[in-house]
C-alpha positions as CSV (number, residue, x, y, z in Angstrom):
1,M,111.3,57.5,128.8
2,I,114.0,57.9,126.1
3,M,112.1,55.4,123.9
4,N,108.9,57.5,124.2
5,T,110.7,60.7,123.3
6,K,112.2,59.1,120.2
7,R,108.8,57.7,119.1
8,C,107.2,61.2,119.6
9,G,109.9,62.8,117.5
10,L,109.5,60.1,114.8
11,C,105.7,60.6,114.7
12,A,106.2,64.4,114.4
13,T,108.6,63.9,111.5
14,L,106.2,61.5,109.7
15,A,103.3,63.9,110.3
16,A,105.3,66.8,108.9
17,C,106.3,64.8,105.8
18,F,102.7,63.7,105.3
19,L,101.5,67.3,105.6
20,T,104.1,68.6,103.2
21,S,103.3,66.0,100.6
22,S,99.6,66.6,100.9
23,I,100.0,70.3,100.4
24,S,102.5,70.0,97.6
25,A,100.1,67.8,95.6
26,A,96.6,69.2,95.9
27,E,93.4,70.0,94.1
28,I,92.2,73.5,95.1
29,E,88.6,74.2,94.5
30,G,87.4,77.4,92.8
31,F,84.7,78.4,90.3
32,T,84.5,79.8,86.8
33,E,83.1,83.2,86.1
34,P,82.9,85.6,83.0
35,Y,86.1,87.2,82.1
36,R,84.2,90.5,81.9
37,D,80.8,91.3,83.3
38,L,79.6,94.7,82.1
39,D,76.4,96.7,82.8
40,V,76.1,98.7,79.5
41,A,74.6,102.1,80.2
42,S,73.4,105.1,78.3
43,T,75.4,108.3,78.6
44,D,72.3,110.4,78.1
45,T,68.7,110.4,79.5
46,G,65.5,109.9,77.6
47,I,62.8,107.5,76.4
48,V,64.0,104.2,74.9
49,S,62.9,104.0,71.3
50,L,64.6,100.8,70.2
51,I,65.9,97.5,71.8
52,N,67.9,95.4,69.3
53,V,68.7,92.4,71.4
54,K,67.2,89.8,73.7
55,E,68.6,87.7,76.5
56,G,71.0,85.0,75.2
57,D,71.9,86.9,72.0
58,Q,75.6,86.9,71.1
59,V,76.8,90.4,70.2
60,Q,79.9,91.9,68.6
61,K,81.9,94.9,69.8
62,D,80.2,98.2,68.9
63,Q,76.9,96.5,68.0
64,V,73.9,98.7,68.9
65,L,72.0,97.2,71.8
66,G,69.4,99.9,71.9
67,S,68.8,103.6,71.5
68,L,67.0,106.6,73.0
69,D,64.5,108.8,71.1
70,Q,66.3,111.1,68.7
71,S,63.4,113.0,67.0
72,L,64.3,116.4,68.5
73,L,68.0,116.0,67.7
74,K,67.2,115.0,64.2
75,A,65.3,118.3,63.7
76,T,68.1,120.3,65.3
77,L,70.6,118.5,63.0
78,E,68.6,119.5,59.9
79,I,68.7,123.1,61.0
80,A,72.4,123.0,61.7
81,D,73.0,121.4,58.3
82,R,71.1,124.1,56.5
83,G,73.0,126.8,58.4
84,R,76.4,125.4,57.7
85,N,75.6,125.1,54.0
86,A,74.0,128.6,53.6
87,K,75.7,130.5,50.8
88,G,73.6,133.7,50.6
89,R,75.3,135.8,53.3
90,V,78.8,134.6,52.2
91,N,78.1,135.5,48.6
92,S,76.8,138.9,49.6
93,A,79.8,139.6,51.8
94,Q,82.2,138.5,49.1
95,A,80.5,140.8,46.6
96,D,80.7,143.7,49.0
97,V,84.4,143.1,49.4
98,R,84.9,143.1,45.6
99,L,83.0,146.3,45.3
100,K,85.0,148.1,48.0
101,S,88.3,146.8,46.6
102,E,87.5,148.1,43.1
103,R,86.5,151.5,44.6
104,V,89.8,151.7,46.4
105,E,91.8,150.9,43.2
106,K,89.8,153.6,41.3
107,L,90.4,156.2,44.0
108,K,94.1,155.4,44.0
109,L,94.3,156.2,40.3
110,L,92.2,159.4,40.8
111,H,94.4,160.4,43.7
112,E,97.5,160.0,41.6
113,R,95.9,162.4,39.0
114,K,94.8,164.8,41.7
115,H,91.2,164.1,41.0
116,A,90.5,162.6,44.5
117,T,91.5,163.8,48.0
118,Q,93.5,161.8,50.4
119,E,90.5,161.7,52.8
120,E,88.3,160.1,50.1
121,L,91.0,157.4,49.5
122,D,91.4,156.8,53.3
123,R,87.7,156.4,53.7
124,S,87.4,153.9,50.9
125,V,90.3,151.9,52.4
126,V,88.5,151.7,55.7
127,E,85.2,150.7,54.1
128,K,87.1,147.9,52.3
129,E,88.6,146.7,55.6
130,V,85.1,146.8,57.3
131,S,83.6,144.7,54.4
132,E,86.5,142.2,54.7
133,A,85.8,141.9,58.5
134,Q,82.2,141.3,57.8
135,L,83.1,138.5,55.3
136,L,85.3,136.9,57.9
137,A,82.5,137.1,60.5
138,V,80.1,135.3,58.2
139,Q,82.8,132.6,57.4
140,E,83.4,132.1,61.1
141,E,79.6,131.8,61.8
142,I,79.4,129.2,59.1
143,L,82.3,127.4,60.7
144,V,80.6,127.5,64.1
145,R,77.4,126.1,62.5
146,G,79.5,123.2,61.1
147,L,80.9,122.5,64.6
148,E,77.3,122.6,65.9
149,Y,76.3,120.1,63.3
150,D,79.2,117.8,64.5
151,R,78.2,118.3,68.1
152,I,74.6,117.2,67.4
153,Q,75.8,114.1,65.6
154,I,77.9,113.2,68.6
155,Q,74.8,113.7,70.8
156,M,72.8,111.4,68.5
157,E,75.6,108.8,68.7
158,Q,75.6,108.9,72.5
159,R,71.9,108.1,72.5
160,Q,72.8,104.8,70.8
161,V,74.0,102.2,73.3
162,R,76.7,99.9,71.9
163,S,78.3,96.8,73.3
164,P,81.9,97.5,74.4
165,I,82.9,93.8,73.9
166,D,82.2,90.6,72.1
167,G,79.9,88.7,74.4
168,V,76.5,87.4,75.3
169,V,73.5,89.4,76.6
170,I,72.4,87.9,79.9
171,Q,69.9,90.5,80.9
172,V,67.9,93.3,79.2
173,H,67.0,96.0,81.8
174,R,64.8,98.3,79.7
175,D,62.0,98.0,77.2
176,V,60.7,100.4,74.5
177,G,58.9,103.3,76.0
178,E,60.7,103.3,79.4
179,F,62.6,106.3,80.7
180,V,66.3,106.1,81.2
181,S,67.5,108.4,84.0
182,G,70.9,109.4,85.3
183,N,70.3,107.4,88.5
184,D,69.6,104.1,86.6
185,P,71.1,104.3,83.1
186,V,71.8,100.6,82.5
187,I,70.3,99.2,79.3
188,A,71.7,95.6,79.3
189,T,74.2,93.3,80.9
190,V,76.8,91.7,78.6
191,V,79.4,89.1,79.7
192,Q,82.5,87.8,78.0
193,L,82.6,84.0,78.1
194,D,85.8,83.5,76.1
195,P,88.0,83.3,78.0
196,L,86.5,82.4,81.4
197,I,88.3,83.3,84.6
198,A,88.7,80.9,87.5
199,T,89.3,82.3,91.0
200,Y,91.3,80.3,93.7
201,S,92.5,80.8,97.2
202,V,95.9,79.1,97.1
203,P,97.8,78.2,100.3
204,S,100.9,80.3,100.5
205,L,103.1,77.2,100.9
206,I,102.5,76.2,97.3
207,S,101.8,79.6,95.7
208,K,105.5,80.2,95.0
209,G,105.4,78.0,92.0
210,I,102.4,79.8,90.5
211,E,103.4,82.9,88.5
212,P,101.6,85.2,86.1
213,K,101.4,83.8,82.5
214,A,102.3,80.3,83.7
215,S,100.4,77.3,82.3
216,V,98.5,75.3,84.9
217,D,96.3,72.1,84.9
218,M,92.6,72.3,85.9
219,L,89.6,70.0,86.1
220,V,86.3,71.8,85.1
221,G,82.8,70.8,86.1
222,D,81.3,67.7,87.6
223,A,82.8,65.7,84.7
224,R,86.2,66.8,85.7
225,L,87.2,67.9,82.2
226,P,90.9,68.5,82.0
227,V,91.9,71.9,80.6
228,K,95.1,74.0,80.4
229,G,94.8,77.5,81.9
230,V,97.0,80.5,82.0
231,V,97.6,82.4,85.3
232,D,96.2,85.8,84.8
233,Y,96.8,87.3,88.3
234,V,98.6,86.5,91.5
235,A,97.8,88.7,94.5
236,P,100.8,90.5,95.8
237,V,99.6,90.1,99.4
238,T,98.6,87.1,101.6
239,D,95.3,87.0,103.4
240,A,96.3,87.1,107.1
241,E,93.3,85.1,108.4
242,S,93.4,82.2,105.9
243,G,97.0,82.2,104.9
244,T,96.1,82.0,101.2
245,I,96.8,84.0,98.1
246,L,94.2,85.0,95.5
247,V,95.0,83.5,92.1
248,K,93.0,84.0,88.9
249,V,93.4,81.7,85.9
250,R,92.3,82.4,82.4
251,I,90.5,79.4,80.7
252,P,90.2,79.5,76.8
253,N,86.6,78.9,75.9
254,P,86.2,79.5,72.1
255,K,83.6,76.8,71.6
256,R,81.7,77.6,74.8
257,E,82.4,74.1,76.2
258,Y,82.6,75.4,79.8
259,R,79.9,77.4,81.6
260,S,80.3,80.2,84.0
261,G,79.7,79.3,87.6
262,E,81.0,75.7,87.4
263,K,83.2,74.2,90.0
264,C,86.8,74.2,88.8
265,L,89.8,72.4,90.5
266,L,93.3,73.8,90.2
267,V,95.7,70.8,90.2
268,V,99.0,71.5,92.0
269,G,102.0,69.2,92.4
270,R,101.0,66.5,89.9
271,E,100.4,66.2,86.2
272,L,97.1,65.0,84.7
273,P,97.4,61.7,82.8
274,K,97.6,62.5,79.1
275,T,96.1,59.1,78.0
276,E,92.9,59.6,80.0
277,T,89.9,61.7,79.1
278,A,87.9,63.3,81.9
279,G,84.6,61.6,82.6
280,Q,85.8,58.3,81.0
281,P,87.0,55.2,82.9
282,K,90.6,54.3,83.0
283,K,91.9,51.5,80.7
284,G,91.5,48.0,82.1
285,F,88.6,49.1,84.3
286,T,85.1,47.8,83.6
287,P,82.2,49.6,85.2
288,A,79.9,47.5,87.4
289,A,76.9,48.2,85.2
290,T,78.6,46.6,82.2
291,V,79.7,43.3,83.9
292,K,77.4,40.5,82.8
293,P,76.5,37.8,85.4
294,P,77.4,34.2,84.5
295,L,74.6,32.2,82.8
296,K,72.8,29.7,85.0
297,T,72.3,26.3,83.3
298,S,69.8,23.9,84.7
299,R,70.4,20.1,84.8
300,L,67.5,19.6,82.4
301,E,69.3,21.7,79.8
302,I,72.6,19.8,80.4
303,G,70.8,16.5,79.7
304,K,69.3,17.8,76.5
305,A,72.7,18.9,75.3
306,Q,74.1,15.5,75.9
């Protein structure tokens, strides 16, 4: 009975060691996805007048993807431009101010010589102040028209849909002539593929060694291409049901070697061999397809050789 108890304890210890070693060195399966996936929408409503891209096009930040009709705004902008540059009323008001100012100066001289009454001088001063106020009102109106011009320009800019990132267009949702409403304003979908992001559910027992900005080893795709990634995010909470922690790893992809949606393994607890290339056989190993069978020599051929 004592022997059985000792054997059970030994088995439990071996099982625990095996479990710990298998968890400490593991390949956790995840998948790659775009670092950013954006539905680019219009901030205004109207008829689409231009689509500049098609699916698969690479776009730069602030590049115009499409625009809404701007014919009415262009006409309104022209009116505002004429209004802010109008000089007639300003010149007239300035001339009236000069005239009233000269009259005041003349009446002051006449008042000093007793040839004008104080009432006449006061009336001319008030008329000068009124003309100055009228000039100021005209100048303020010109300023408002200038602001109106700027506002229309902003409205026209808002009717141009620009890409917020460098990326690739994966879907165009509108065509020329279609109406864009507030309920469905999306023009195109743009994704950022450099870098990619890989998402993993890491067991909490081995997640302690994974920290943000840390470098980790991964195997990407069916060819198991080795790549170094950088931990972008580690969830601060553990999923109670699975006992795992969400980890996101950023994968550099400047040459677009890796595709979004590929299987991606996070290698934990061991280092990838530096002398091996993913998808290639190890040194000293010859694939079965390349092994040539020994040549069969008949007795007749042997006799001829002799």
